[in-house]
C-alpha positions as CSV (number, residue, x, y, z in Angstrom):
1,M,119.2,-97.4,11.5
2,S,116.5,-98.5,9.1
3,Q,113.3,-96.5,8.7
4,V,110.7,-98.9,9.7
5,F,107.3,-97.3,9.5
6,S,105.6,-94.0,9.4
7,E,105.6,-92.3,12.8
8,E,101.9,-93.0,13.2
9,T,102.1,-96.6,12.2
10,H,105.1,-97.0,14.7
11,R,103.1,-95.5,17.5
12,N,100.0,-97.7,16.8
13,L,102.2,-100.8,16.7
14,L,103.8,-99.8,20.0
15,A,100.4,-99.2,21.6
16,R,99.2,-102.8,20.6
17,I,102.4,-104.6,21.8
18,P,101.3,-105.1,25.4
19,H,97.9,-106.6,24.3
20,C,99.5,-108.9,21.7
21,T,102.5,-110.0,23.7
22,G,101.4,-109.7,27.3
23,R,104.4,-107.6,28.1
24,E,104.9,-103.8,28.3
25,V,107.1,-102.0,25.7
26,S,109.5,-101.1,28.6
27,D,109.9,-104.8,29.4
28,W,110.8,-105.5,25.7
29,L,113.3,-102.6,25.6
30,R,115.1,-104.0,28.7
31,T,115.1,-107.5,27.0
32,V,116.9,-105.9,24.0
33,E,119.3,-104.0,26.2
34,D,120.1,-107.2,28.1
35,G,120.3,-109.4,25.0
36,P,123.2,-110.1,22.7
37,C,125.0,-107.3,21.0
38,F,124.0,-107.2,17.4
39,L,125.2,-104.4,15.1
40,R,122.6,-104.6,12.4
41,F,119.0,-103.8,12.8
42,E,117.7,-106.9,11.0
43,E,119.9,-109.1,13.2
44,K,118.3,-107.6,16.3
45,V,114.8,-108.1,14.8
46,S,115.6,-111.8,13.9
47,W,116.9,-112.4,17.4
48,L,113.7,-111.1,19.0
49,R,111.5,-113.0,16.6
50,G,113.4,-116.3,17.1
51,E,114.1,-116.0,20.8
52,H,110.7,-114.6,21.9
53,N,108.4,-115.7,19.1
54,L,107.4,-112.2,18.2
55,A,105.6,-111.2,15.0
56,Y,107.8,-109.4,12.5
57,G,106.1,-106.0,12.8
58,H,106.3,-106.1,16.5
59,A,109.9,-107.0,16.6
60,K,110.8,-104.2,14.2
61,A,108.8,-101.7,16.2
62,I,110.6,-102.7,19.4
63,I,114.0,-102.5,17.8
64,H,113.2,-99.2,16.1
65,E,112.0,-97.7,19.4
66,Y,115.1,-99.0,21.2
67,D,117.3,-97.4,18.6
68,L,115.4,-94.1,18.8
69,R,115.8,-94.1,22.6
70,R,119.4,-95.0,22.4
71,A,120.2,-92.2,20.0
72,A,118.3,-89.7,22.1
73,R,120.4,-90.7,25.2
74,R,123.5,-90.4,23.2
75,F,122.7,-86.9,21.8
76,G,120.6,-85.7,24.7
């Protein structure tokens, strides 16, 4: 998994996603879960950007959060 931003920057980006995209972060995480299975971080980001017209920073923050939560489920 790629380190995307500092933890503070990541949290700030996540907080702005609903305002900027009109959808909650939880909705975006479900979209990623239901989307195509890409192995590489940047492939996931590119898919979100292309398929859903997201800004690069927002797409990276969503994928980073998805990967963090997925890892927590696996080890939790």
